[in-house]
C-alpha positions, 0 to 999 in steps of 0.5 A, spaced: 117 404 450 119 412 453 114 415 457 113 421 452 112 417 446 105 414 444 103 409 439 101 411 433 096 407 427 097 406 419 093 403 415 098 399 411 094 400 404 095 408 404 100 409 409 095 414 412 094 415 420 088 411 422 084 411 429 086 406 434 078 404 433 080 403 426 087 399 427 082 394 432 077 393 427 082 391 422 089 388 425 091 385 419 091 391 415 094 396 420 100 397 423 102 400 430 108 403 432 111 408 437 111 415 434 119 415 435 120 408 431 124 409 425 127 405 420 134 407 421 137 405 415 139 408 409 135 403 404 128 401 403 125 395 408 118 392 406 114 389 412 108 385 413 102 388 416 099 382 420 106 380 422 111 386 423 117 381 419 121 383 414 118 381 407 121 381 400 119 386 394 115 380 391 111 379 397 109 386 397 107 386 389 102 380 391 100 383 397 100 391 397 095 392 401 098 387 407 105 391 407 108 397 408 114 400 405 119 404 410 124 409 407 130 410 410 
């Protein structure tokens, strides 16, 4: 990670930024990333808040609070 970038934490359910303490209390429901991280593709990507792996749209439908949708 670059020297000037910092970690930000988001709620997987709402997409809002949350404090580091909130992310520590709820690791399965928050996503932590470098502030410079972006989805550089042109489409939509879905990620699991728990593992950070890409998931299908069907998984998002079954578990909306545990996934994050990124628009490119």
